[in-house]
N, CA and C of each residue as an Amber inpcrd file, in Angstrom:
protein
   606
   0.8520000  -1.1900000   0.0000000   0.0000000   0.0000000   0.0000000
   0.8890000   1.2400000   0.0000000   0.6700000   2.1670000  -0.9270000
   1.4120000   3.4140000  -0.9790000   0.5690000   4.5150000  -0.3530000
   1.1610000   5.2240000   0.5990000   0.4240000   6.2740000   1.3010000
   0.8660000   7.6480000   0.8290000  -0.0660000   8.4430000   0.3550000
   0.2100000   9.8000000  -0.1000000   0.0610000  10.7460000   1.0830000
   1.0550000  11.5890000   1.2880000   1.0300000  12.4770000   2.4510000
   0.4580000  13.8550000   2.1080000   0.6880000  14.3280000   0.8830000
   0.0780000  15.5830000   0.4360000  -0.3950000  15.3640000  -0.9890000
  -1.6090000  15.8320000  -1.2880000  -2.1400000  15.6760000  -2.6350000
  -2.8330000  16.9660000  -3.0580000  -3.2120000  17.0270000  -4.3310000
  -3.9460000  18.1870000  -4.8290000  -5.2530000  17.7080000  -5.4290000
  -6.3370000  18.4460000  -5.1830000  -7.6300000  18.0530000  -5.7160000
  -7.8110000  18.6030000  -7.1230000  -9.0300000  18.4260000  -7.6890000
  -9.2950000  18.8570000  -9.0570000  -9.1580000  20.3650000  -9.2290000
  -9.3120000  21.1130000  -8.1480000  -9.1960000  22.5730000  -8.1970000
  -7.7860000  23.0460000  -7.8700000  -6.8300000  22.0980000  -7.8200000
  -5.4200000  22.3910000  -7.5390000  -5.1730000  22.8510000  -6.1050000
  -6.1100000  22.5530000  -5.1970000  -5.9120000  22.8810000  -3.7940000
  -5.1540000  21.7420000  -3.1200000  -4.1950000  22.0900000  -2.2490000
  -3.4470000  21.0730000  -1.5180000  -4.2780000  20.5490000  -0.3530000
  -4.1200000  19.2550000  -0.0570000  -4.7770000  18.6670000   1.1060000
  -3.9340000  17.5230000   1.6290000  -4.1200000  17.2150000   2.9150000
  -3.3960000  16.0910000   3.4960000  -3.8840000  14.7850000   2.8980000
  -2.9510000  13.9000000   2.6050000  -3.3150000  12.5790000   2.1420000
  -3.4800000  11.6510000   3.3290000  -3.9470000  10.4410000   3.0670000
  -4.1950000   9.5030000   4.1680000  -2.9160000   9.0930000   4.8770000
  -1.7780000   9.1740000   4.1880000  -0.5270000   8.8060000   4.8280000
  -0.1960000   9.6920000   6.0080000  -0.6650000  10.9220000   5.9710000
  -0.4050000  11.8530000   7.0640000  -1.4280000  11.7260000   8.1790000
  -2.4430000  10.8830000   7.9660000  -3.5640000  10.8420000   8.8940000
  -3.7690000   9.4860000   9.5460000  -3.2430000   8.4540000   8.9500000
  -3.4940000   7.1020000   9.4380000  -2.1820000   6.4550000   9.8480000
  -2.1450000   5.9190000  11.0480000  -0.9010000   5.3280000  11.5570000
  -0.5430000   4.0580000  10.8080000  -1.5410000   3.2810000  10.4410000
  -1.3030000   2.0300000   9.7240000  -2.4140000   1.8050000   8.7220000
  -2.1670000   1.0730000   7.6570000  -3.1790000   0.9000000   6.6120000
  -4.3820000   0.1050000   7.0920000  -5.5450000   0.6010000   6.7470000
  -6.7870000  -0.1220000   7.0030000  -6.8530000  -1.2910000   6.0330000
  -7.2620000  -2.4520000   6.5270000  -7.3200000  -3.6380000   5.6690000
  -8.1510000  -3.3610000   4.4240000  -7.5710000  -3.6700000   3.2630000
  -8.2620000  -3.5610000   1.9810000  -8.6690000  -2.1280000   1.6240000
  -8.0320000  -1.1150000   2.2400000  -8.4270000   0.2610000   1.9440000
  -8.1610000   0.6280000   0.4950000  -7.0250000   0.2020000  -0.0500000
  -6.7060000   0.5560000  -1.4320000  -7.7250000  -0.0460000  -2.3970000
  -8.1230000  -1.3030000  -2.1220000  -9.1240000  -1.9340000  -2.9710000
 -10.4700000  -1.2440000  -2.8720000 -10.8400000  -0.8780000  -1.6520000
 -12.0950000  -0.1600000  -1.4410000 -12.1000000   1.1650000  -2.1890000
 -10.9980000   1.9130000  -2.0890000 -10.9330000   3.2150000  -2.7470000
 -10.9410000   3.0700000  -4.2690000 -10.2600000   2.0620000  -4.7720000
 -10.2120000   1.8580000  -6.2200000 -11.6080000   1.5640000  -6.7760000
 -12.3160000   0.6810000  -6.0920000 -13.6810000   0.3520000  -6.5270000
 -14.6270000   1.5170000  -6.2500000 -14.5480000   2.0640000  -5.0370000
 -15.4670000   3.1300000  -4.6350000 -15.3590000   4.3810000  -5.4660000
 -14.1450000   4.6910000  -5.9460000 -13.9680000   5.9170000  -6.7270000
 -14.8000000   5.8940000  -8.0040000 -14.9120000   4.7340000  -8.6310000
 -15.7160000   4.6380000  -9.8520000 -17.1870000   4.9120000  -9.5630000
 -17.6760000   4.3460000  -8.4720000 -19.0850000   4.5530000  -8.1190000
 -19.3230000   5.9940000  -7.6760000 -18.3510000   6.5940000  -6.9880000
 -18.4840000   8.0090000  -6.5990000 -18.5580000   8.8990000  -7.8350000
 -17.6970000   8.6410000  -8.7960000 -17.7140000   9.4400000 -10.0310000
 -19.0380000   9.2940000 -10.7580000 -19.5460000   8.0670000 -10.8030000
 -20.8310000   7.8340000 -11.4790000 -21.9650000   8.5800000 -10.7710000
 -21.9550000   8.5340000  -9.4200000 -22.9830000   9.2530000  -8.6600000
 -22.9000000  10.7480000  -8.9150000 -21.6870000  11.2780000  -8.8950000
 -21.5080000  12.7110000  -9.1500000 -22.0110000  13.0780000 -10.5440000
 -21.6940000  12.2480000 -11.5340000 -22.1420000  12.5160000 -12.9030000
 -23.6600000  12.4450000 -13.0220000 -24.2370000  11.4720000 -12.3160000
 -25.6810000  11.2360000 -12.4340000 -26.5070000  12.3370000 -11.7910000
 -26.0520000  12.8460000 -10.6490000 -26.8770000  13.8450000  -9.9500000
 -26.2200000  15.2210000  -9.8540000 -24.9610000  15.3450000 -10.2740000
 -24.3030000  16.6450000 -10.2720000 -23.9410000  17.1730000  -8.8970000
 -23.9050000  16.2660000  -7.9010000 -23.6020000  16.6820000  -6.5230000
 -22.3660000  15.9520000  -5.9960000 -21.8690000  16.3910000  -4.8550000
 -20.6500000  15.8310000  -4.2700000 -20.8690000  14.3960000  -3.7800000
 -19.9680000  13.5050000  -4.1740000 -20.0120000  12.1140000  -3.7130000
 -18.7920000  11.8520000  -2.8350000 -19.0060000  11.1410000  -1.7330000
 -17.9480000  10.9310000  -0.7400000 -17.9030000   9.4820000  -0.2850000
 -16.6950000   9.0120000  -0.0070000 -16.4760000   7.6760000   0.5260000
 -15.8300000   7.8170000   1.8960000 -16.3400000   7.0880000   2.8860000
 -15.7810000   7.1260000   4.2450000 -15.5220000   5.7110000   4.7240000
 -14.6040000   5.5970000   5.6960000 -14.2120000   4.2810000   6.1920000
 -14.0760000   4.3080000   7.7170000 -14.3210000   3.1740000   8.3260000
 -14.1820000   3.0140000   9.7760000 -12.7280000   2.7020000  10.1210000
 -12.1520000   3.4850000  11.0340000 -10.7930000   3.2680000  11.5180000
 -10.8510000   3.0870000  13.0340000 -11.1140000   1.8800000  13.4840000
 -11.1600000   1.6250000  14.9210000 -12.3250000   2.3270000  15.5900000
 -12.0330000   3.4050000  16.3350000 -13.0940000   4.0920000  17.0710000
 -13.4550000   5.4570000  16.4870000 -13.1590000   5.6470000  15.1930000
 -13.6230000   6.8680000  14.5180000 -13.8530000   6.5710000  13.0330000
 -14.5790000   7.4590000  12.3900000 -14.9420000   7.3060000  10.9740000
 -14.3510000   8.4810000  10.2100000 -13.6490000   8.1760000   9.1250000
 -12.9140000   9.2120000   8.4120000 -13.2370000   9.2050000   6.9090000
 -13.2860000  10.3800000   6.3100000 -13.4540000  10.5200000   4.8630000
 -12.1780000  10.0440000   4.1710000 -12.3220000   9.1700000   3.1630000
 -11.1560000   8.6750000   2.4360000 -11.1180000   9.1160000   0.9770000
 -12.2380000   9.5430000   0.4140000 -12.2600000  10.0700000  -0.9510000
 -13.4300000  11.0280000  -1.1190000 -13.2010000  12.0830000  -1.8920000
 -14.2450000  13.0720000  -2.1710000 -14.2220000  13.4080000  -3.6580000
 -15.3860000  13.4300000  -4.2640000 -15.5340000  13.8380000  -5.6560000
 -16.5230000  14.9980000  -5.6680000 -15.9600000  16.2140000  -5.7280000
 -16.7420000  17.4300000  -5.5480000 -17.7040000  17.6770000  -6.7030000
 -18.8420000  18.2490000  -6.3710000 -19.7970000  18.7040000  -7.3700000
 -19.1370000  19.7730000  -8.2410000 -19.4320000  19.7930000  -9.5340000
 -18.8670000  20.8320000 -10.4080000 -19.5840000  22.1780000 -10.2560000
 -20.6540000  22.2100000  -9.4860000 -21.4430000  23.4290000  -9.3630000
 -20.7820000  24.4080000  -8.3930000 -20.9730000  25.7020000  -8.6520000
 -20.3240000  26.7300000  -7.8340000 -20.7890000  26.6820000  -6.3840000
 -22.0860000  26.4840000  -6.1680000 -22.6200000  26.3450000  -4.8170000
 -22.8140000  24.8580000  -4.5680000 -22.0790000  24.3240000  -3.6130000
 -22.1020000  22.8780000  -3.3940000 -21.7840000  22.5540000  -1.9440000
 -22.0780000  21.3240000  -1.5600000 -21.6720000  20.7960000  -0.2640000
 -20.2930000  20.1700000  -0.4620000 -19.3050000  20.6500000   0.2830000
 -17.9420000  20.1560000   0.1390000 -17.5820000  19.1990000   1.2740000
 -16.5130000  18.4690000   1.0390000 -15.9530000  17.6070000   2.0670000
 -14.4560000  17.5800000   1.8470000 -13.6980000  16.8950000   2.6860000
 -12.2610000  16.7910000   2.4510000 -11.7230000  15.4790000   3.0250000
 -10.7250000  14.9390000   2.3410000 -10.1040000  13.6920000   2.7630000
  -9.4610000  13.8830000   4.1310000  -9.7250000  12.9410000   5.0280000
  -9.1670000  13.0040000   6.3670000 -10.1280000  13.5170000   7.4150000
 -11.2280000  14.0990000   6.9970000 -12.1940000  14.6270000   7.9600000
 -12.7790000  13.5020000   8.8130000 -12.8280000  13.7100000  10.1160000
 -13.4670000  12.7570000  11.0180000 -14.9430000  13.1210000  11.1220000
 -15.7920000  12.1300000  10.9370000 -17.2330000  12.3600000  10.8190000
 -17.9930000  12.0720000  12.1070000 -19.0760000  12.7980000  12.2890000
 -19.9540000  12.5800000  13.4390000 -20.7480000  11.2920000  13.2290000
 -20.6280000  10.3260000  14.1330000 -21.3710000   9.0820000  13.9740000
 -22.8640000   9.2380000  14.2500000 -23.2710000  10.3800000  14.8160000
 -24.6660000  10.6010000  15.1980000 -25.3850000  11.6040000  14.2970000
 -24.6550000  12.2800000  13.3930000 -25.2760000  13.3550000  12.6170000
 -25.0420000  13.2240000  11.1150000 -23.8050000  12.9460000  10.6950000
 -23.5370000  12.8400000   9.2590000 -24.1400000  11.5440000   8.7150000
 -24.5430000  11.5760000   7.4550000 -25.1490000  10.3670000   6.8780000
 -24.1270000   9.2460000   6.7600000 -22.8770000   9.5920000   6.4200000
 -21.8340000   8.5660000   6.3330000 -21.5670000   7.9590000   7.7060000
 -21.4720000   8.8330000   8.7200000 -21.2320000   8.3490000  10.0750000
 -22.3430000   7.4390000  10.5580000 -23.5720000   7.8480000  10.3350000
 -24.7110000   7.0360000  10.7660000 -24.7880000   5.7200000   9.9920000
 -24.4640000   5.7690000   8.6890000 -24.5490000   4.5700000   7.8550000
 -23.5380000   3.5120000   8.2900000 -22.4420000   3.9480000   8.9270000
 -21.4550000   2.9970000   9.4430000 -21.7520000   2.6270000  10.8960000
 -21.9760000   3.6330000  11.7300000 -22.1770000   3.3960000  13.1720000
 -23.3850000   2.5070000  13.4580000 -24.4430000   2.6470000  12.6760000
 -25.6830000   1.9050000  12.9220000 -25.5050000   0.3990000  12.8030000
 -24.4680000  -0.0340000  12.0730000 -24.2910000  -1.4680000  11.8060000
 -23.1830000  -2.1190000  12.6380000 -22.6560000  -1.3800000  13.6100000
 -21.6460000  -1.9590000  14.4990000 -22.3400000  -2.6240000  15.6890000
 -21.6010000  -3.4470000  16.4360000 -22.2060000  -4.0110000  17.6360000
 -22.4050000  -2.8950000  18.6620000 -23.2040000  -3.1690000  19.6610000
 -23.6160000  -2.1300000  20.6130000 -22.4280000  -1.4280000  21.2660000
 -21.4240000  -2.1960000  21.6890000 -20.2570000  -1.6110000  22.3620000
 -19.4640000  -0.7160000  21.4110000 -19.2980000  -1.1670000  20.1650000
 -18.5390000  -0.3820000  19.1830000 -19.2660000   0.9040000  18.8220000
 -20.5900000   0.8190000  18.6720000 -21.3810000   2.0130000  18.3700000
 -21.2620000   3.0330000  19.4950000 -21.3570000   2.5630000  20.7270000
 -21.2550000   3.4750000  21.8590000 -19.8610000   4.0920000  21.9460000
 -18.8480000   3.3060000  21.6140000 -17.4820000   3.8310000  21.6400000
 -17.3010000   4.9250000  20.5860000 -17.8770000   4.7320000  19.4120000
 -17.8220000   5.7640000  18.3710000 -18.4550000   7.0660000  18.8680000
 -19.6000000   6.9420000  19.5360000 -20.2860000   8.1230000  20.0700000
 -19.4660000   8.7770000  21.1830000 -18.9000000   7.9580000  22.0560000
 -18.1320000   8.4950000  23.1870000 -16.8530000   9.1840000  22.7250000
 -16.1700000   8.5800000  21.7590000 -14.9000000   9.1420000  21.2860000
 -15.1280000  10.4770000  20.5840000 -16.1630000  10.5380000  19.7390000
 -16.4230000  11.8050000  19.0450000 -17.0580000  12.8240000  19.9890000
 -17.9700000  12.3350000  20.8410000 -18.7510000  13.2410000  21.6810000
 -20.0450000  13.5900000  20.9640000 -21.1230000  13.6850000  21.7170000
 -22.4190000  14.0080000  21.1200000 -22.8150000  15.4200000  21.5300000
 -22.9350000  16.2970000  20.5620000 -23.3030000  17.6810000  20.8490000
 -24.0090000  18.2780000  19.6380000 -24.6830000  19.3530000  19.8670000
 -25.4990000  19.9740000  18.8250000 -24.6310000  20.7680000  17.8560000
 -24.7930000  20.4930000  16.5700000 -24.0880000  21.2060000  15.5060000
 -24.9800000  22.2570000  14.8530000 -26.2500000  21.9300000  14.7240000
 -27.2520000  22.8660000  14.2250000 -28.5180000  22.6420000  15.0620000
 -29.5250000  23.4350000  14.8170000 -30.7790000  23.2600000  15.5570000
 -31.4790000  21.9440000  15.1930000 -31.0080000  21.2960000  14.1170000
 -31.6260000  20.0420000  13.6720000 -30.8970000  18.8050000  14.1860000
 -29.7490000  18.9850000  14.8290000 -28.9640000  17.8460000  15.3000000
 -29.6840000  17.0850000  16.4130000 -29.7450000  15.7740000  16.2760000
 -30.3340000  14.9190000  17.3100000 -29.2330000  14.5630000  18.3150000
 -29.4480000  14.8940000  19.5690000 -28.4330000  14.6270000  20.5940000
 -28.9280000  13.6990000  21.7040000 -30.2170000  13.4270000  21.7610000
 -30.7620000  12.5210000  22.7620000 -30.3410000  11.0920000  22.4330000
 -29.7720000  10.3860000  23.4120000 -29.2360000   9.0410000  23.1730000
 -30.2970000   8.0560000  22.6800000 -31.4740000   8.0970000  23.2640000
 -32.5390000   7.1870000  22.8280000 -32.9660000   7.4950000  21.3980000
 -33.0510000   8.7760000  21.0710000 -33.4290000   9.1710000  19.7060000
 -32.3580000   8.7560000  18.7050000 -31.0920000   8.8580000  19.0880000
 -30.0020000   8.4350000  18.2150000 -30.0850000   6.9320000  17.9610000
 -30.3100000   6.1520000  19.0150000 -30.4320000   4.6980000  18.8550000
 -31.6390000   4.3290000  18.0040000 -32.7300000   5.0860000  18.1580000
 -33.9270000   4.8590000  17.3510000 -33.6350000   5.1350000  15.8800000
 -32.8510000   6.1840000  15.6250000 -32.4930000   6.4940000  14.2340000
 -31.5720000   5.4210000  13.6640000 -30.6440000   4.9180000  14.4620000
 -29.7860000   3.8270000  13.9950000 -30.6250000   2.6140000  13.5950000
 -31.6570000   2.3230000  14.3720000 -32.5470000   1.1990000  14.0410000
 -33.2390000   1.4420000  12.7060000 -33.6610000   2.6900000  12.4690000
 -34.3130000   3.0370000  11.2030000 -33.3360000   2.9070000  10.0390000
 -32.0840000   3.2950000  10.2590000 -31.0520000   3.1720000   9.2280000
 -30.8660000   1.6980000   8.8510000 -30.8050000   0.8380000   9.8500000
 -30.6500000  -0.6010000   9.5770000 -31.8420000  -1.1380000   8.8050000
 -33.0210000  -0.6680000   9.1300000 -34.2350000  -1.1640000   8.4720000
 -34.3300000  -0.6940000   7.0240000 -34.0250000   0.5830000   6.7800000
 -34.2080000   1.1320000   5.4330000 -32.9560000   1.0190000   4.5540000
 -31.8080000   0.7470000   5.1830000 -30.5900000   0.5480000   4.4080000
 -29.8700000   1.8090000   3.9930000 -30.2430000   2.9390000   4.5460000
 -29.5320000   4.1910000   4.2620000 -29.7480000   5.1700000   5.4100000
 -28.8920000   6.1800000   5.4570000 -28.9770000   7.2120000   6.4930000
 -29.1520000   8.5820000   5.8330000 -29.7780000   9.4780000   6.5570000
 -30.0350000  10.8190000   6.0470000 -29.4640000  11.8640000   7.0020000
 -28.8810000  12.9020000   6.4350000 -28.4440000  14.0670000   7.2010000
 -29.2100000  15.2540000   6.6290000 -30.2480000  15.6510000   7.3290000
 -31.1050000  16.7480000   6.8750000 -30.7990000  17.9860000   7.7170000
 -29.7560000  18.7040000   7.3200000 -29.2900000  19.9130000   8.0190000
 -28.8230000  19.6200000   9.4470000 -28.3800000  18.3990000   9.7010000
 -27.9410000  18.0240000  11.0490000 -26.4850000  18.3870000  11.3290000
 -25.6530000  18.4270000  10.2740000 -24.2540000  18.8350000  10.4640000
 -24.0090000  20.2520000   9.9650000 -24.7280000  20.6490000   8.9110000
 -24.5660000  21.9890000   8.3310000 -25.9390000  22.5310000   7.9620000
 -26.2380000  23.7320000   8.3890000 -27.4910000  24.3720000   7.9910000
 -27.5470000  24.4670000   6.4680000 -28.6640000  24.0520000   5.8970000
 -28.8300000  24.1360000   4.4480000 -28.2370000  22.9710000   3.6800000
 -27.7460000  21.9530000   4.4080000 -27.1630000  20.8000000   3.7380000
 -28.0690000  19.5810000   3.7900000 -27.9630000  18.7240000   2.7970000
 -28.7680000  17.5020000   2.7270000 -27.8860000  16.3900000   2.1870000
 -27.9170000  15.2370000   2.8260000 -27.0060000  14.1580000   2.4540000
 -27.6440000  12.7930000   2.7010000 -27.3840000  11.8740000   1.7830000
 -27.8340000  10.4860000   1.9200000 -26.6090000   9.5800000   1.8550000
 -26.4750000   8.6720000   2.8310000 -25.3570000   7.7340000   2.8490000
 -25.8450000   6.3060000   3.0010000 -25.1060000   5.3660000   2.4410000
 -25.4860000   3.9500000   2.5310000 -24.2650000   3.1020000   2.8680000
 -24.4770000   2.0100000   3.6130000 -23.3680000   1.1700000   4.0830000
 -22.7710000   0.2780000   3.0040000 -21.4760000   0.0190000   3.1570000
 -20.7310000  -0.8870000   2.2820000 -20.2480000  -2.0550000   3.1490000
 -20.4500000  -3.2670000   2.6580000 -20.1160000  -4.4640000   3.4310000
 -18.8400000  -5.1310000   2.9240000 -18.1030000  -5.7360000   3.8500000
 -16.9550000  -6.5640000   3.4960000 -17.4540000  -7.9430000   3.0680000
 -16.5620000  -8.7710000   2.5160000 -16.9600000 -10.1510000   2.2010000
 -17.4460000 -10.9200000   3.4310000 -17.0390000 -10.4610000   4.6320000
 -17.4670000 -11.1230000   5.8710000 -18.7620000 -10.5240000   6.4120000
 -19.4000000  -9.6510000   5.6160000 -20.6660000  -8.9980000   5.9770000
 -20.5460000  -8.0220000   7.1450000 -19.3760000  -7.4160000   7.3000000
 -19.2110000  -6.3300000   8.2620000 -19.2760000  -4.9940000   7.5260000
 -19.8910000  -4.0020000   8.1410000 -19.9350000  -2.6660000   7.5380000
 -18.6960000  -1.8970000   7.9870000 -17.8370000  -1.5680000   7.0240000
 -16.5970000  -0.8550000   7.3470000 -16.4860000   0.4590000   6.5750000
 -17.4740000   0.7450000   5.7320000 -17.4060000   1.9440000   4.9060000
 -18.8040000   2.3650000   4.4860000 -18.8740000   3.5450000   3.8640000
 -20.1520000   4.0410000   3.3630000 -19.8860000   5.0210000   2.2270000
 -20.8890000   5.2230000   1.4000000 -20.8170000   6.1690000   0.2920000
 -21.9940000   7.1250000   0.4170000 -21.7920000   8.3670000  -0.0050000
 -22.8750000   9.3520000   0.1400000 -22.9140000  10.3310000  -1.0180000
 -24.0360000  11.0100000  -1.1070000 -24.2060000  12.1670000  -1.9980000
 -24.6950000  13.3220000  -1.1420000 -24.0540000  14.4920000  -1.3080000
 -24.4100000  15.6810000  -0.5340000 -24.7940000  16.8170000  -1.4690000
 -25.8040000  17.5760000  -1.0530000 -26.2960000  18.6730000  -1.8830000
 -26.7980000  19.8150000  -1.0130000 -26.6930000  21.0570000  -1.5020000
 -27.4080000  22.1390000  -0.8290000 -28.8980000  21.8040000  -0.8560000
 -29.5780000  22.0070000   0.2380000 -30.9670000  21.5650000   0.3170000
 -31.8720000  22.2880000  -0.6720000 -31.5230000  23.5100000  -1.0540000
 -32.3900000  24.2450000  -1.9740000 -32.4610000  23.5870000  -3.3540000
 -31.4800000  22.7070000  -3.6680000 -31.5220000  22.0090000  -4.9550000
 -32.1740000  20.6360000  -4.8540000 -32.5430000  20.2330000  -3.6590000
 -33.1280000  18.8980000  -3.4720000 -34.6390000  18.9790000  -3.6810000
 -35.0560000  18.6510000  -4.8810000 -36.4810000  18.6280000  -5.2100000
 -37.1210000  17.3800000  -4.5990000 -38.4500000  17.3670000  -4.4760000
 -39.1110000  16.1470000  -3.9890000 -38.7430000  14.9130000  -4.8100000
 -38.5880000  15.0950000  -6.1280000 -38.2300000  13.9680000  -6.9950000
 -36.8250000  13.4660000  -6.6610000 -35.8720000  14.3950000  -6.4660000
 -34.5050000  13.9980000  -6.1250000 -34.4600000  13.3720000  -4.7330000
 -35.2600000  13.8920000  -3.8140000 -35.3110000  13.3510000  -2.4610000
 -35.7600000  11.8940000  -2.4850000 -36.6020000  11.5650000  -3.4440000
 -37.0940000  10.1980000  -3.5990000 -36.0560000   9.3100000  -4.2820000
 -35.3200000   9.9020000  -5.2330000 -34.3600000   9.1260000  -6.0200000
 -33.0310000   8.8880000  -5.2950000 -32.5810000   9.8600000  -4.5040000
 -31.2440000   9.7690000  -3.9090000 -31.0060000   8.4940000  -3.1020000
 -31.9280000   8.1150000  -2.1930000 -31.6760000   6.8740000  -1.4380000
 -31.5030000   5.6570000  -2.3410000 -32.2760000   5.5900000  -3.4150000
 -32.1810000   4.4600000  -4.3420000 -30.8250000   4.4590000  -5.0290000
 -30.3970000   5.6370000  -5.5110000 -29.1220000   5.7650000  -6.2110000
 -27.9460000   5.4130000  -5.3010000 -27.9670000   5.9380000  -4.0840000
 -26.8470000   5.7270000  -3.1640000 -26.8100000   4.2750000  -2.6920000
 -27.9780000   3.6930000  -2.4170000 -28.0210000   2.2880000  -2.0080000
 -27.5220000   1.3780000  -3.1370000 -27.8720000   1.6940000  -4.3730000
 -27.4070000   0.8940000  -5.5040000 -25.8930000   0.9920000  -5.6530000
 -25.3460000   2.1920000  -5.4380000 -23.8970000   2.3700000  -5.5130000
 -23.2050000   1.5670000  -4.4090000 -23.7350000   1.6420000  -3.1890000
 -23.1610000   0.8960000  -2.0660000 -23.2320000  -0.6060000  -2.3340000
 -24.3490000  -1.0620000  -2.8830000 -24.5070000  -2.4890000  -3.2010000
 -23.5260000  -2.9120000  -4.2900000 -23.2810000  -2.0270000  -5.2460000
 -22.3260000  -2.3240000  -6.3110000 -20.9090000  -2.4660000  -5.7730000
 -20.5180000  -1.5620000  -4.8700000 -19.1890000  -1.6480000  -4.2600000
 -19.0760000  -2.9300000  -3.4410000 -20.1240000  -3.2200000  -2.6580000
 -20.1440000  -4.4350000  -1.8400000 -19.9680000  -5.6760000  -2.7120000
 -20.7020000  -5.7370000  -3.8170000 -20.6350000  -6.9000000  -4.7060000
 -19.2370000  -7.0820000  -5.2790000 -18.5920000  -5.9690000  -5.6630000
 -17.2360000  -6.0730000  -6.2230000 -16.2170000  -6.4680000  -5.1530000
 -16.3940000  -5.9540000  -3.9340000 -15.4970000  -6.3480000  -2.8440000
 -15.6270000  -7.8440000  -2.5650000 -16.8520000  -8.3540000  -2.6010000
 -17.0820000  -9.7680000  -2.3080000 -16.6110000 -10.6690000  -3.4550000
 -16.5120000 -10.1060000  -4.6470000 -16.1070000 -10.8960000  -5.8120000
 -14.5850000 -10.9950000  -5.9380000 -13.8620000 -10.1540000  -5.1780000
 -12.3900000 -10.1340000  -5.2860000 -11.7690000 -11.4210000  -4.7440000
């Protein structure tokens, strides 16, 4: 595995690479990123919004790839960002599928606090939302991390059926029409299922 310490994005902006952020390589991370990048690009092309891939690293969840929307007003992300397991769609899509002790550790390590007026901070409500995520197969961030932001994330499974990653699409909420709100979960779940299938086929 080759670790990049500094990289440049499509806009020529410098950012820290995973080599500067991770002490040791996550199992199969390179394979996940190689497969996931294709699905992220397809999602971005299909809906014109930012697509992101995140991965579980022990007791925190981190962004590992971002494919920014080409639109001037967009929801951005960055490689290396540690995600809220209780508010971001990627965080919820991963945290909801861990065992009880691991989920609680993710919450304890990050800390649970209000980011916007829409953030859910009650422990019972968070657990109830995790149950809903498991049932419907995707997570939603409706202005919970950023005012005016909307995001759908879905879990990615290893060949051993563990959830170690997730993929998402993020958009300014003013561009999320009722039709797109209906389509996004389907699109993101299909992308996550596609990545899962390729990981299991390796």
